[in-house]
N, C-alpha and C positions, 0 to 999 in steps of 0.2 A: 200509609205512604207519606210522607212530608211533602208539601207543596213547594215547588222551585219555580221563582219568577223567571220568565223569559229574560234575556241579557240583551244589553247594548253592550258591545265589546269596542273598546279604543285601543286599536292594535298599531303600536308604531315605535317611533324613537323617542328623544327626549322631549320633542313638542307635546307628544301626548301624556309623557311622564309628568311632566309639568303642570297639565291640568289639575292634578290633585293638591298643587303648592297653595295655600291660603294666605302666605305671608303678605301678598299685594293687596288683600282685602277682597278680591275676586277669585274663585276658583270655577273654572268652567265644568269640571266633573260634578262639585258640588251642585252648582246651579242646574246643570242637567239633571241630576238625581231628584232633585226637589220637582222638577217639572213631571218627572215620571213615578214619582213614588207610588208604592203600592201596585205599581203595573209592571214595571221593569227595573230590572237592576243595573248600573251602570258599571262596568267592570274595566277597570284600568290595565292595560297591558301594554304600556310605553316602556322601553328599554333604551335607556340614554347610550348614544354611540352606535346602536345596531343599524345595519344596512340591511339590503332586501336579502342577500344571500345569509346573513345570520338570521333573519327573521323565517325563511324557509326551513334551516336546520332545527329550530326550536319549535316550529309550528306544532307536531305532533304532542309536545311536552306541555303546550298552552291550551290548546283545543282538544278535547275527547269528542267521538263520534256521538250521535244521539242515543240515548238509552232510557229505558223507563225510570222515570224519577228524576233523570238527569235535567239540567237546564237547557232551555231551547235557545238558541242563538239566533234570535229575531232580528236583531238589527247588525249581525255581524256581517260586515263590520265596518267600522270607520277605520280606513287603512291610510296612515301617514308615513311613507318612508321616502328617502331621496335626499335629505339634508347630508347625510353622510356618504351615500353612494356617490354623489357629486363632487365629493373631495379630489383635491389635485393629488397627484402621484409625488409625494416627498420621501425622502428618507426617514422623517420623523413622523409619517402618517401612513397608515394601512387601511382606510376605510373605504378607498375608491372601488367602485364596481362600474365598468364600462356602461354606456347608455344602453347598447344593445342589450347586454345581459340584464341591466336594470329593467328594461322593458319585459324582456322573458320573464324574469323573476316576479315581477307585479301580476303577469298573467297567470303564473303557477300557483301563486298566492290564493287569487279570487278563484281560481278553477280546482284548487286543492279537494280531492275526495272528502277528506273530514270536514271542510268548510260547506262543500255543495250538499253533502247530506243532510245538513240543517235546513236548506233552501232559504237561506237568509236574504234580506236586504242587504246591499253591499254599496257601500259609499266609498270611491277613492279621492282623496284629498291631495292636493296639490301642495308641495313642500313651499314654505313662505319664501317671499323674495330674500335677498341677500345684502346686506351693507357692508361691502368688500372695504370700503374706506374704513370702518371701525375694525372689521376683522383682521385687517392687516397689521393694525397697531397692537391687538391683543395676540395675535399669533407668534408674531416676532417677541414680543415679550415673554411667550410661553416657550420660546426655544426654536420655532419654525424658522426655516431660512425666508420663507415668503408666506403669503396667505394660503392657507389651507384650502380655502375655498374662493370661487370667483362668481362674479354678479352673471355674467353671459354664461357660464356653464350651468349654475344653479338654475337659471331661467329655462335652459334646454331641457333639463330634468322636469321641471315643472309642466314644459310642453309635451313631455313623453307622457305623464299622467293623463293630459288631456286625450292623446291618442289613445291608451289603451281603455280609457273610459268610454270614448266613441265607438271602439271596436267590439264591445261586448253589451250587447242590449240588456237591459235591466240593471247594469251597473251605473250609478249616478256618480256625476262629478260634483264634488266641493271645490271650487277655486279658491283657495285660501291664497295663493299668491297674487291673484288679481284684486281680491277684497281689499288686502292690506295695502298692495301699492295704490289702488285707487284713493285709498284714504290718506296716503302719504302725499299722493300729488295734490289732493284737494287742500292738503294743509301747508302746502309748501307755495307762498306767493310767488308768482312770476315765473314759476318752472313749467315750462313747456315740453312734455314727453315727445314730441313730434320732432324737436328740432335738436336732439342730441343724445347722448348715452343715458340710460336709466339712473334714477336716485341711488346713491350708494356705489356706483361705478367709478372707480378712479379716474377713467378718461374725461370724466365730466367734473369730477372732484366737488360734487353736491350732495349732501346727505339729507339735507332736508328735514322732513317730519319723520324720516325713518330713524332718526336719533330716539324719539319718542316711542315708536313701535316695536323697534328691535334694539334694546340698549346695549346689547354685545355685538350687534351686526348679525345674530342669527337666531336668538331665542326671543320669543313673545314677551311683550309686556302686557301688564293687565288689561291696557286698551285693546291690543291685538287679541289678546284671549275672548274679550268681550266681541270683538268683530268675527271672531271664529265661531263663538257661542251663537250669535245671531244667524249665522249660515246654517248651522246644524239643528236648531231648535225646531223650526218649522216640519222638518222630516219626520221627528220624532214624537210629536203631539198631533199630527194629522189627525189620526185615528179618533181623538176624542174632542180637539178644540172646536169651539163653536157648536158642540151639541148642546140639547137642552139640560142635561144633567152632566156636563164636563167636570164637576168637581168629583164625580167617582164613576164615571164610564170607564170600563175596562180594569177595574181592581181585579186582582188575582184572588184575592179574599174579600168577601161582600162588605158595602159599607153598612154600619151600624144600622141604619134605617131599613135594611134589607135583609139583616142576619135573620137565621131560620130559628136561631133561639131564644128571639124577644118574645115578650108577651104580646099576644095578638093586639090587645087595645094600645099598649104603648107604640106597637109599630105602626098602626093607622093613624094615631095622633102625630106622629113625626118626633116623638120626645123619648130621651133617653131613660134609661131605670134609674 
């Protein structure tokens, strides 16, 4: 029977779909795969435009129950939905999911029988912050009567993710929203978040460094994906990071120095044939 590597699954919307993009010179998915090569497979299941209701409807088509020879969903999953659920109800947009149902949907995803059967480590990711100032310009140019997303509403959906993670022991929170906003505040001279609206909020009128972190007001720049990567990486390399032989601990198939088919003398000397 063929050997299947355990999987890390990135299940979410366009934010996860974009982790495969290499055009900026950095791909979160590729960087993560390099870290876990020969130990785990990083599987991208990002679906641009999807909300949590869409995610629930396709979940049985995306994930199979455990089976002999099938992949083990060890780090199923990193879950990132919410940017689309938080959309404003407009005649030109139908992605909105009310926040109470959003919370219920997230709970149903992480407790779905197909998922729990794998007994995976589950990570809930907060949607990134929103630069409504930039989003408004682009949305109106694309035919919307107003911004399809709003800073305060998006922040409320991120807070809901924090609540769901806190209510489910064993679920780990990855606070992408906070990490990106912290970087934006740090890089925006003179901005005091305690004295007014958040960066990107039209009430304050200041985009600040969000301009570099969220180029279109919603999706991540390469710098933001690096921030995201730094949040994820420690969780998936913890099993072998810092061990004596971390360059080969946890391999699904053995390192050449430990392979059973090697000549015994070559094996003992640590030399390749």
